[in-house]
C-alpha positions as CSV (number, residue, x, y, z in Angstrom):
1,M,33.8,-42.5,40.7
2,K,31.3,-40.6,39.5
3,N,28.7,-39.3,42.0
4,E,24.8,-40.0,41.7
5,F,24.0,-36.5,40.3
6,V,26.7,-36.8,37.3
7,L,25.1,-40.6,36.6
8,A,21.4,-39.2,36.8
9,F,22.5,-36.1,34.5
10,N,23.9,-38.6,31.7
11,E,20.9,-41.1,31.9
12,V,18.6,-37.9,31.3
13,L,20.8,-37.0,28.3
14,E,20.5,-40.6,26.8
15,E,16.7,-41.0,27.4
16,K,15.4,-37.4,26.1
17,Q,18.1,-37.5,23.2
18,L,18.4,-34.0,24.0
19,P,21.5,-31.5,23.7
20,R,23.7,-31.3,27.2
21,D,23.3,-27.6,27.2
22,V,19.6,-27.7,27.1
23,I,19.4,-29.9,29.9
24,L,21.8,-27.9,32.0
25,K,19.9,-24.8,31.4
26,A,16.7,-26.3,32.4
27,L,18.7,-27.5,35.6
28,E,19.7,-24.2,36.5
29,S,16.3,-22.7,35.8
30,A,15.1,-25.2,38.0
31,M,17.3,-24.3,40.8
32,V,16.5,-20.5,40.7
33,S,12.9,-21.4,40.9
34,A,13.5,-23.6,44.1
35,Y,15.5,-20.8,45.8
36,R,12.5,-18.3,44.9
37,R,10.1,-20.4,46.6
38,A,12.5,-21.4,49.4
39,V,13.2,-17.8,50.8
40,N,10.3,-16.4,48.9
41,A,12.4,-14.1,47.0
42,S,11.1,-11.2,44.7
43,N,10.9,-11.8,41.0
44,A,12.7,-8.4,40.4
45,Q,15.7,-9.5,42.2
46,Q,18.3,-11.0,39.9
47,V,19.1,-14.7,41.1
48,E,21.4,-17.2,39.2
49,A,22.6,-20.8,39.5
50,K,25.8,-22.5,38.9
51,V,25.7,-26.2,38.8
52,D,29.3,-28.2,38.9
53,L,28.7,-30.9,36.6
54,D,31.5,-32.9,38.4
55,T,30.9,-32.8,42.2
56,G,27.1,-31.9,41.6
57,K,27.2,-28.8,43.6
58,V,24.5,-26.3,43.2
59,T,25.7,-22.7,43.9
60,I,23.2,-19.9,44.1
61,Y,24.2,-16.2,43.4
62,A,21.6,-13.2,44.3
63,E,21.9,-9.4,43.9
64,K,22.3,-7.3,46.9
65,E,22.6,-3.9,48.2
66,V,25.6,-3.1,49.9
67,V,25.1,-1.5,53.4
68,E,26.9,-0.9,56.7
69,Q,24.7,-3.0,59.0
70,V,22.7,-5.9,57.5
71,R,19.1,-6.0,58.5
72,E,17.5,-7.9,55.7
73,P,20.0,-10.8,54.9
74,L,17.9,-11.7,51.7
75,T,18.5,-8.3,49.9
76,E,21.2,-6.6,51.6
77,V,25.1,-7.3,52.4
78,S,27.7,-5.8,54.5
79,L,30.5,-3.6,52.9
80,E,33.1,-6.3,53.9
81,E,31.3,-9.1,52.7
82,A,31.0,-7.3,49.1
83,R,34.7,-6.5,48.8
84,R,35.4,-10.0,48.7
85,Y,33.7,-10.3,45.5
86,N,34.7,-6.8,44.3
87,P,37.1,-4.4,45.9
88,H,36.0,-1.4,44.4
89,V,32.4,-1.7,45.6
90,Q,31.2,1.3,47.6
91,L,28.0,1.8,49.9
92,G,24.8,1.7,48.1
93,D,25.8,-0.3,44.9
94,M,24.1,-3.5,44.0
95,I,26.3,-6.5,43.9
96,V,25.8,-10.3,42.9
97,V,27.0,-12.5,46.0
98,E,26.8,-15.9,47.0
99,S,23.5,-16.8,48.6
100,T,23.3,-20.4,49.0
101,P,21.1,-21.6,52.0
102,R,22.8,-24.2,54.0
103,D,20.1,-27.1,53.6
104,F,19.4,-26.1,49.9
105,G,20.1,-29.6,48.4
106,R,17.3,-31.1,50.6
107,V,14.9,-28.3,49.7
108,A,15.9,-28.2,46.0
109,A,15.4,-31.7,45.4
110,Q,11.7,-31.5,46.8
111,T,10.4,-28.3,45.1
112,A,12.7,-28.3,41.7
113,R,11.4,-31.6,40.6
114,Q,8.5,-30.8,39.0
115,V,10.1,-27.7,37.5
116,I,13.1,-29.7,35.9
117,Q,10.6,-32.1,34.4
118,Q,8.3,-29.4,32.7
119,R,11.3,-27.6,31.4
120,I,13.0,-30.8,29.8
121,R,9.4,-31.7,28.5
122,D,9.1,-28.0,26.7
123,A,12.4,-28.6,25.3
124,E,11.9,-32.0,24.1
125,R,8.5,-30.5,22.3
126,Q,10.1,-27.8,20.7
127,M,13.0,-30.0,19.3
128,Q,10.2,-32.5,17.9
129,L,8.3,-29.4,16.5
130,N,11.4,-27.9,14.6
131,H,12.3,-31.5,13.3
132,Y,8.7,-32.3,11.9
133,A,8.3,-28.7,10.7
134,K,11.2,-29.5,7.9
135,Q,9.8,-32.6,6.9
136,V,6.4,-31.4,5.7
137,G,5.3,-33.0,2.5
138,E,7.6,-35.9,3.3
139,I,6.8,-39.5,3.8
140,V,7.5,-41.0,7.3
141,S,6.9,-44.6,8.9
142,G,5.3,-45.1,12.3
143,V,3.5,-47.9,14.4
144,V,-0.1,-47.6,15.2
145,Q,-0.5,-47.1,18.9
146,A,-4.5,-46.4,19.1
147,V,-7.7,-46.6,16.9
148,N,-10.6,-44.7,17.6
149,A,-13.7,-43.2,15.8
150,Q,-11.7,-39.8,14.9
151,G,-8.8,-41.8,13.3
152,L,-5.2,-43.5,14.2
153,T,-2.7,-42.4,16.7
154,I,0.7,-43.4,15.0
155,G,4.1,-43.1,17.2
156,L,7.0,-41.6,15.5
157,E,10.6,-41.0,15.9
158,M,12.0,-38.8,18.8
159,R,9.1,-39.9,21.2
160,A,6.5,-38.1,19.0
161,E,3.0,-38.9,18.0
162,G,1.3,-38.2,15.0
163,T,-2.7,-38.2,14.2
164,M,-4.5,-39.7,11.1
165,P,-7.9,-38.5,10.8
166,R,-10.5,-40.5,9.0
167,K,-10.7,-38.2,6.1
168,E,-7.0,-38.5,5.7
169,M,-7.1,-42.5,5.5
170,I,-7.9,-44.3,2.3
171,P,-11.3,-45.7,2.1
172,G,-11.3,-49.4,2.8
173,E,-8.3,-49.5,4.8
174,R,-8.5,-51.2,8.1
175,F,-5.5,-50.7,10.6
176,R,-4.8,-52.6,13.9
177,V,-2.5,-51.7,16.8
178,H,1.1,-52.3,16.3
179,D,0.7,-52.4,12.5
180,R,3.5,-50.1,10.7
181,V,2.2,-47.3,8.4
182,R,3.7,-45.1,5.8
183,A,2.2,-41.4,5.4
184,L,2.7,-38.0,4.3
185,I,3.1,-35.2,6.7
186,A,0.7,-33.1,5.7
187,E,0.9,-30.4,8.4
188,V,2.5,-29.5,11.7
189,K,0.9,-27.3,14.2
190,D,2.2,-26.1,17.9
191,S,-0.3,-26.6,20.7
192,P,-0.2,-26.2,24.3
193,R,-0.1,-30.0,24.5
194,G,2.8,-30.2,22.1
195,P,3.6,-30.6,18.6
196,Q,0.3,-31.9,16.5
197,I,1.4,-33.5,13.3
198,I,-1.3,-34.3,10.9
199,L,-0.7,-37.3,8.6
200,S,-2.3,-38.2,5.5
201,R,-2.5,-41.3,2.9
202,T,-5.1,-39.3,0.6
203,H,-2.9,-36.3,-0.4
204,R,-1.7,-36.4,-4.0
205,N,1.7,-35.5,-3.0
206,F,1.8,-38.9,-1.1
207,L,1.5,-40.4,-4.4
208,R,4.1,-38.3,-5.9
209,R,6.5,-39.3,-3.1
210,L,6.0,-42.8,-3.6
211,L,6.6,-42.8,-7.2
212,E,10.0,-40.9,-6.2
213,T,10.9,-43.7,-4.2
214,E,10.0,-46.4,-6.5
215,V,11.3,-44.8,-9.8
216,P,14.9,-44.1,-9.8
217,E,14.3,-41.5,-13.1
218,I,12.1,-39.4,-11.2
219,Y,14.3,-38.9,-8.2
220,H,17.1,-38.1,-10.3
221,G,15.0,-35.8,-12.4
222,I,15.2,-37.6,-15.7
223,V,11.5,-38.0,-15.7
224,E,9.3,-35.3,-14.3
225,I,5.9,-35.3,-13.0
226,R,3.9,-32.9,-14.6
227,S,0.5,-33.1,-12.8
228,I,-1.6,-35.6,-10.6
229,A,-4.9,-36.3,-10.2
230,R,-6.4,-38.7,-7.7
231,E,-9.5,-39.8,-6.0
232,P,-8.2,-41.8,-3.1
233,G,-8.8,-45.7,-3.3
234,E,-10.5,-45.4,-6.9
235,R,-8.2,-44.2,-9.6
236,A,-5.6,-41.7,-10.4
237,K,-3.8,-40.3,-13.3
238,V,-0.5,-39.3,-13.4
239,A,0.9,-37.1,-16.7
240,V,4.7,-37.3,-16.9
241,S,7.6,-36.2,-19.3
242,A,11.0,-36.9,-20.1
243,T,13.6,-34.2,-19.6
244,Q,16.2,-36.1,-21.8
245,P,15.6,-37.3,-25.6
246,G,15.3,-41.2,-25.9
247,I,13.6,-41.8,-22.6
248,D,10.4,-43.4,-22.4
249,P,8.9,-41.7,-19.3
250,V,5.5,-44.2,-19.1
251,G,7.7,-47.1,-19.6
252,A,10.1,-45.8,-16.8
253,C,7.3,-45.4,-14.2
254,V,5.5,-48.6,-15.2
255,G,8.7,-50.6,-15.0
256,I,9.2,-54.1,-16.5
257,R,6.0,-56.0,-16.6
258,G,4.6,-53.4,-14.3
259,V,6.7,-54.2,-11.2
260,R,7.3,-50.4,-10.2
261,I,3.5,-49.3,-10.7
262,Q,2.3,-52.6,-8.9
263,A,4.4,-51.9,-6.0
264,I,2.7,-48.4,-5.6
265,V,-0.7,-50.0,-6.1
266,R,-0.3,-52.3,-3.4
267,E,0.7,-49.4,-0.8
268,L,-2.5,-47.5,-1.9
269,H,-4.6,-50.4,-1.3
270,D,-5.4,-51.4,-4.9
271,E,-5.8,-47.8,-6.3
272,K,-5.9,-47.9,-10.3
273,I,-3.2,-45.7,-11.5
274,D,-3.3,-44.3,-15.2
275,V,0.2,-43.1,-16.3
276,I,0.3,-40.9,-19.3
277,E,2.5,-38.7,-21.5
278,W,2.5,-35.0,-21.1
279,N,2.1,-33.2,-24.2
280,A,2.8,-29.4,-24.9
281,D,-0.5,-29.5,-27.6
282,P,-3.5,-29.3,-25.1
283,A,-5.6,-31.2,-27.8
284,V,-3.2,-34.3,-27.7
285,Y,-2.6,-33.8,-23.8
286,I,-6.8,-34.1,-23.4
287,A,-7.1,-36.8,-25.8
288,K,-4.3,-39.0,-23.7
289,A,-5.9,-37.9,-20.6
290,L,-9.1,-39.4,-21.4
291,S,-7.3,-43.1,-21.8
292,P,-8.3,-45.8,-22.1
293,A,-10.9,-44.4,-24.3
294,R,-10.3,-43.9,-28.0
295,V,-11.0,-40.0,-29.1
296,T,-12.0,-38.9,-32.6
297,G,-11.5,-35.1,-32.1
298,V,-10.5,-32.6,-29.4
299,Y,-11.7,-28.9,-30.2
300,L,-10.7,-26.2,-27.7
301,D,-12.6,-23.1,-26.7
302,D,-10.2,-20.8,-24.6
303,K,-11.9,-17.5,-25.2
304,S,-11.9,-17.2,-21.3
305,S,-8.8,-18.0,-19.3
306,V,-10.9,-19.3,-16.2
307,N,-13.4,-21.3,-18.1
308,K,-11.5,-23.1,-20.9
309,T,-13.7,-25.6,-22.6
310,A,-12.4,-28.4,-24.5
311,T,-15.3,-30.5,-26.5
312,V,-14.5,-34.0,-27.1
313,V,-16.1,-36.3,-29.7
314,V,-15.6,-40.1,-29.4
315,P,-17.1,-43.1,-31.1
316,E,-20.5,-44.1,-29.8
317,D,-18.9,-47.2,-28.5
318,Q,-16.4,-45.2,-26.5
319,L,-18.8,-42.7,-25.1
320,S,-19.2,-44.8,-21.5
321,L,-15.5,-45.6,-21.4
322,A,-14.6,-42.0,-21.8
323,I,-17.2,-40.7,-19.2
324,G,-16.2,-43.4,-16.8
325,R,-18.0,-44.9,-13.8
326,D,-20.0,-41.8,-12.2
327,G,-18.1,-39.7,-14.4
328,Q,-14.6,-40.6,-12.7
329,N,-12.6,-40.7,-15.9
330,A,-13.9,-37.4,-17.4
331,R,-13.6,-35.9,-14.2
332,L,-9.9,-36.8,-13.5
333,A,-9.1,-35.6,-16.7
334,A,-10.4,-32.4,-16.1
335,K,-8.4,-32.1,-12.9
336,L,-5.3,-33.3,-14.5
337,T,-5.4,-30.9,-17.3
338,G,-6.8,-28.0,-15.9
339,W,-9.7,-27.8,-18.9
340,R,-13.5,-28.2,-18.6
341,I,-14.2,-31.1,-20.9
342,D,-17.6,-31.7,-22.7
343,I,-17.7,-35.4,-24.1
344,K,-20.1,-35.9,-26.8
345,S,-20.6,-39.0,-29.0
346,L,-20.2,-39.0,-33.1
347,P,-23.7,-38.9,-33.8
348,E,-24.5,-36.2,-31.2
349,A,-21.9,-34.1,-32.4
350,A,-23.0,-34.5,-36.0
351,A,-26.8,-33.4,-35.0
352,E,-25.8,-30.3,-33.2
353,A,-23.2,-29.2,-35.9
354,L,-26.4,-29.5,-38.4
355,H,-28.3,-27.7,-36.0
356,R,-26.2,-24.9,-35.9
357,L,-25.6,-24.6,-39.7
358,Q,-29.3,-24.3,-40.0
359,T,-30.2,-22.2,-37.1
360,D,-27.3,-19.8,-36.2
361,P,-26.5,-16.9,-38.2
362,E,-23.2,-16.9,-37.6
363,Y,-22.7,-20.2,-39.2
364,A,-24.4,-19.1,-42.5
365,Q,-21.2,-18.8,-44.5
366,I,-20.1,-22.4,-43.3
367,A,-23.3,-23.8,-44.2
368,E,-23.3,-22.6,-47.5
369,L,-19.7,-24.3,-47.9
370,E,-20.9,-27.6,-46.3
371,R,-24.6,-27.7,-48.1
372,E,-24.0,-31.1,-49.9
373,A,-22.1,-32.6,-46.7
374,A,-25.0,-31.5,-44.2
375,E,-27.4,-33.3,-46.7
376,A,-25.6,-36.7,-46.7
377,V,-24.9,-36.3,-42.9
378,S,-28.5,-35.7,-42.4
379,G,-29.4,-38.6,-44.2
380,L,-27.1,-40.9,-42.0
381,L,-28.4,-39.5,-38.9
382,A,-32.1,-40.6,-40.2
383,R,-30.8,-43.9,-40.8
384,K,-29.2,-44.1,-37.5
385,A,-32.6,-43.0,-35.9
386,E,-34.4,-45.8,-37.6
387,G,-32.0,-48.3,-36.1
388,R,-30.4,-49.1,-39.5
389,P,-26.7,-49.8,-39.3
390,L,-24.0,-47.4,-40.7
391,S,-20.9,-48.8,-42.3
392,A,-17.2,-47.6,-41.2
393,E,-16.8,-45.5,-44.2
394,E,-20.1,-43.5,-43.5
395,Y,-19.1,-43.2,-39.5
396,D,-15.8,-41.6,-41.2
397,R,-17.7,-39.3,-43.2
398,M,-19.6,-38.2,-40.5
399,A,-16.5,-37.5,-38.4
400,Q,-15.0,-35.5,-41.2
401,F,-18.0,-33.5,-41.3
402,V,-17.8,-32.6,-37.7
403,D,-14.1,-32.1,-37.9
404,R,-14.6,-29.4,-40.8
405,V,-17.4,-27.6,-39.0
406,Q,-15.6,-27.5,-35.9
407,R,-12.5,-26.3,-37.0
408,R,-13.9,-23.5,-39.1
409,A,-16.0,-22.4,-36.3
410,T,-12.8,-22.2,-33.9
411,R,-11.1,-20.4,-36.9
412,R,-13.9,-17.9,-36.9
413,A,-13.7,-17.5,-32.8
414,M,-9.8,-17.1,-33.0
415,E,-10.6,-14.2,-35.7
416,K,-13.2,-12.6,-33.3
417,K,-10.7,-12.8,-30.4
418,A,-8.1,-11.1,-32.5
419,E,-10.6,-8.5,-33.5
420,E,-11.5,-7.8,-30.1
421,D,-7.7,-7.8,-29.1
422,N,-7.1,-5.1,-31.6
423,R,-9.8,-3.1,-30.1
424,V,-8.5,-3.4,-26.8
425,Q,-5.1,-2.4,-27.9
426,S,-6.3,0.7,-29.8
427,V,-8.4,1.7,-26.8
428,R,-5.3,1.2,-24.4
429,A,-3.6,3.5,-27.0
430,S,-5.9,6.3,-26.9
431,I,-5.3,6.6,-22.7
432,P,-2.3,8.4,-21.7
433,A,0.0,6.3,-20.0
434,E,0.2,8.4,-16.7
435,A,-3.3,7.2,-16.3
436,F,-2.2,3.6,-16.0
437,Q,0.2,5.1,-13.4
438,T,-2.3,6.8,-11.3
439,G,-3.9,5.0,-8.5
440,I,-7.5,5.1,-8.4
441,L,-7.5,6.3,-4.8
442,D,-5.8,9.5,-6.1
443,S,-8.0,10.1,-9.3
444,G,-10.2,12.6,-7.4
445,L,-13.3,10.5,-7.3
446,P,-15.3,10.4,-4.2
447,E,-14.0,8.3,-1.5
448,H,-16.5,5.6,-1.5
449,V,-16.7,5.2,-5.3
450,A,-12.8,4.9,-5.1
451,Y,-13.1,2.3,-2.9
452,L,-15.8,0.3,-4.7
453,L,-13.8,0.4,-7.6
454,Q,-10.6,-0.7,-6.1
455,E,-12.7,-3.7,-4.6
456,G,-13.8,-4.6,-8.1
457,G,-10.5,-4.8,-9.4
458,F,-9.7,-1.3,-10.9
459,S,-6.7,-0.3,-9.3
460,T,-5.6,2.2,-11.6
461,V,-7.2,5.3,-13.6
462,G,-6.3,3.8,-16.8
463,D,-8.1,0.6,-16.0
464,V,-11.4,2.6,-15.4
465,V,-11.3,4.8,-18.3
466,M,-10.4,1.5,-20.5
467,Q,-13.4,-0.4,-19.1
468,M,-15.5,2.5,-19.6
469,K,-14.9,2.6,-23.2
470,L,-14.9,-1.1,-23.5
471,D,-18.1,-2.0,-21.6
472,P,-19.4,0.5,-19.1
473,D,-22.1,-2.2,-18.0
474,Q,-19.4,-4.3,-16.1
475,I,-18.8,-0.9,-13.8
476,L,-22.5,-0.4,-13.4
477,K,-22.8,-4.1,-12.3
478,L,-20.4,-3.5,-9.3
479,Q,-22.2,-3.5,-6.0
480,G,-22.7,0.1,-4.6
481,I,-22.4,1.9,-8.1
482,G,-25.6,3.9,-9.4
483,P,-26.1,6.6,-11.6
484,R,-24.5,9.2,-9.6
485,A,-21.3,7.4,-9.1
486,M,-21.5,6.6,-13.1
487,S,-21.7,10.3,-13.8
488,E,-18.6,11.1,-11.5
489,I,-16.6,8.1,-13.4
490,S,-17.9,9.5,-16.7
491,A,-16.4,13.0,-15.6
492,L,-13.1,11.5,-14.5
493,V,-13.1,9.6,-18.1
494,E,-13.5,13.0,-19.9
495,R,-11.0,14.5,-18.0
496,T,-8.4,12.1,-18.8
497,V,-9.0,11.8,-22.4
498,V,-9.4,15.6,-23.0
499,T,-5.7,16.1,-21.2
500,A,-4.4,13.8,-23.7
501,Q,-5.8,15.5,-26.7
502,P,-4.4,19.1,-26.3
503,Q,-0.7,17.5,-26.0
504,E,-1.0,16.1,-29.3
505,A,-2.5,19.1,-31.2
506,E,0.0,21.2,-29.5
507,A,2.9,19.0,-30.9
508,V,1.5,19.3,-34.6
509,I,1.4,22.9,-34.3
510,T,4.7,23.3,-33.0
511,E,6.4,21.1,-35.8
512,T,4.3,22.8,-38.7
513,P,5.7,26.5,-38.5
514,A,9.1,25.0,-38.0
515,A,9.2,23.3,-41.3
516,E,7.9,26.4,-43.2
517,E,10.5,28.9,-42.0
518,E,13.1,26.9,-42.9
519,T,13.4,27.9,-46.8
520,P,12.0,31.6,-46.5
521,Q,13.6,33.0,-43.7
522,P,16.8,33.9,-45.3
523,A,15.2,35.4,-48.5
524,I,13.2,37.9,-45.9
525,E,16.5,38.9,-44.3
526,A,18.1,39.7,-47.6
527,T,14.9,41.8,-48.7
528,A,14.9,43.8,-45.5
529,E,18.7,44.6,-46.2
530,V,18.4,45.8,-49.6
531,A,15.1,48.0,-49.3
532,P,17.2,50.8,-47.3
533,E,19.1,51.6,-50.5
534,T,16.3,52.7,-52.4
535,T,15.0,56.3,-52.9
536,L,12.0,55.4,-50.5
537,P,12.0,56.7,-46.8
538,V,13.3,54.4,-44.5
539,E,10.3,54.3,-42.8
540,A,8.4,53.5,-45.7
541,V,9.9,50.0,-45.9
542,E,8.5,47.3,-43.6
543,P,9.7,43.6,-43.4
544,I,7.1,41.0,-45.1
545,S,5.0,39.2,-42.6
546,Q,6.4,36.1,-41.1
547,P,4.7,33.0,-41.6
548,E,2.9,32.6,-38.5
549,A,0.9,35.9,-39.1
550,V,-0.6,34.2,-42.2
551,A,-1.7,31.0,-40.0
552,Q,-3.8,33.3,-37.8
553,P,-7.3,33.7,-39.1
554,A,-7.7,37.4,-40.7
555,A,-10.5,39.9,-40.0
556,P,-13.0,40.5,-42.6
557,A,-11.8,43.1,-45.2
558,T,-13.6,46.0,-47.0
559,E,-14.4,45.8,-50.7
560,E,-11.8,48.3,-51.3
561,E,-9.0,46.2,-49.6
562,E,-9.8,42.7,-50.8
563,T,-6.9,41.4,-52.8
564,E,-5.5,38.2,-53.3
565,E,-2.7,37.0,-50.8
566,L,0.3,35.2,-52.5
567,S,3.1,33.4,-51.3
568,F,6.8,35.0,-50.9
569,D,8.3,32.9,-53.9
570,E,5.4,34.2,-56.0
571,L,6.4,38.1,-55.4
572,F,9.5,37.6,-57.5
573,T,7.6,36.4,-60.6
574,L,5.3,39.5,-60.6
575,R,5.7,42.1,-63.3
576,A,7.0,45.4,-62.0
577,D,4.4,47.4,-63.4
578,V,1.2,45.3,-61.8
579,P,1.0,46.3,-58.3
580,V,-0.2,43.9,-55.8
581,D,-1.6,44.3,-52.6
582,V,-0.1,41.5,-50.1
583,A,-0.9,42.7,-46.7
584,D,-4.3,44.1,-46.9
585,E,-6.0,41.8,-44.6
586,E,-3.1,40.9,-42.7
587,E,-3.3,41.5,-38.7
588,E,-0.7,41.3,-36.1
589,E,-0.8,39.5,-32.9
590,A,-0.6,41.0,-29.6
591,P,0.5,39.1,-26.8
592,A,-2.1,36.8,-25.1
593,D,-4.2,38.3,-22.1
594,K,-4.8,36.6,-18.8
595,K,-7.6,34.5,-20.2
596,G,-5.5,32.9,-23.0
597,K,-7.1,35.0,-25.8
598,K,-5.0,37.0,-28.2
599,A,-5.7,40.4,-28.7
600,K,-5.7,41.8,-32.5
601,K,-4.2,44.9,-33.6
602,K,-5.6,47.6,-35.9
603,K,-5.1,46.8,-39.7
604,K,-2.8,48.7,-41.6
605,G,-3.3,50.6,-44.7
606,A,-2.8,49.2,-48.3
607,R,0.6,47.9,-49.1
608,F,1.8,47.3,-52.5
609,V,5.3,45.1,-53.5
610,E,7.0,46.3,-56.9
611,Y,10.1,45.0,-58.0
612,D,12.4,47.2,-60.0
613,P,14.6,45.3,-62.6
614,D,17.1,47.4,-63.5
615,R,18.4,47.8,-60.0
616,D,17.1,44.6,-58.9
617,V,15.5,45.6,-55.7
618,T,12.0,45.0,-54.3
619,F,10.4,47.7,-52.6
620,I,7.1,48.3,-50.8
621,R,4.8,51.3,-51.4
622,K,2.2,52.1,-48.9
623,K,-1.1,53.9,-49.2
624,H,-2.1,56.5,-46.9
625,K,-5.4,58.6,-46.8
626,R,-4.7,62.5,-46.1
627,G,-8.1,64.1,-46.3
628,E,-10.2,63.6,-49.1
629,D,-7.1,62.5,-51.4
630,W,-4.8,59.2,-51.6
631,D,-1.3,59.6,-51.3
632,W,1.4,57.2,-52.0
633,E,4.9,56.8,-50.3
């Protein structure tokens, strides 16, 4: 027969729904705390407790020092007693031995009760926290335990409690104690008083989970929910699309005779739900989002990715339906699509188009094309202002006029955007790629200026240089940027652009001589080999200058030495009896000095090239001045 301890232990396990190891660990921890309180043991002393679940016996083990003579039984043990647990122990060692007090059972029952309860309560709270933290975003069901001015207290599974604030309740709902409520777990927080579970019935994901529950196609992924816009208790719009061909997503959500959607409407306290089909074309999507209103045309203006605006034109009798009560329909459509929607009636849109054609210079070309249509629409608007009715054909003519003007204006806006994109690309191409890899903090700017630019969204040097070339005023608008900082930034831009230009110039210079040397080089070597066979002195024969020398700027020559320079190919077409000066103004390049400037050597004397057709030899004659006369070599 089991003793009372085992029966009590099993009862706690069943009541608290906690693992066996958690209860046992809490019990042992409570026994250790009871021992420390009973004998006033230090917290530095190691104490362990073992509980025998079969007999209910509690054994305490404490760490003590091995000594010859015991003076303090709480911290010391004799050598003989210690060797009962470890035969190899020596004097001065620390050993863990049994130290259970005689009346420890009665003392433990009195002192460990609170500790056991607290440990079990902590374990229970931690288990609740882990369980509900994994269910954030899911629907749970509970029973109302209390109703107060702040909200509801709802009892959940695992003896947990959830709270639903007033702002998370659907307006108009009234609950009483013991009512069963379904809600979404919006947030789970840990607090000293246990896990705090926040429930919500106004969150848009609550509608999403209800649709997944009621519509099997959504649960299995055949129909996908693209977007949800909701005003709790009033109206909601849901955009759905099918992932498989041949599936009607709207019909699947509504169900036969609206059975599926009506179940959700009743759960949401008669909240109206519009289910529309999602479309990849923003214009078609926006037109469907404004249902049940009928739309004449949708014109998009997406110059800025932040403030995307759509102008929607509707018939005059559909204007109030498109806007909705207090703008609710238009507001939900804007939330659903992510576009700012500007709704206009057809006469209002036509009057605005006429005004633009007459006053805006950018619409001058369109005004010339639409001159006759503009006069006709102007007459229709005048009749409308007088209160005279218009036929359906006249309304159609007005709608076509608005459509043509809006589409041409949109086309011009797209062209301007393309031009601006090309300008941005050209400016980006003129900036070295290394600038976009260099952080703004490593740019050499003053530290405070660099931090201000970084806070303004400019993380690299390339971003700053690009903005300075496109629109410097945007940088000047940043808080803390003044004329002095702008001068530093301008200097950075000049340094960045200048470093890119020499590299391009160097590349061009190195490529040009290489192309020129390919053909003439073999001919020059051949001339240098033939020249020594002539009767001229060896030192008088000099190689013809390379193309690099010709590319360098020559110093001004005197009148006696001025002759026309000829290319190497033209030298062989010269007549043998007509001497030509080819190197009168030629200068040799000296090695560059420390400052990078090239020194120039002294000009050589006059040299003439002659060709002997009999011997097929080209040789050079050099002119020297000796005293008053000129000699030829």
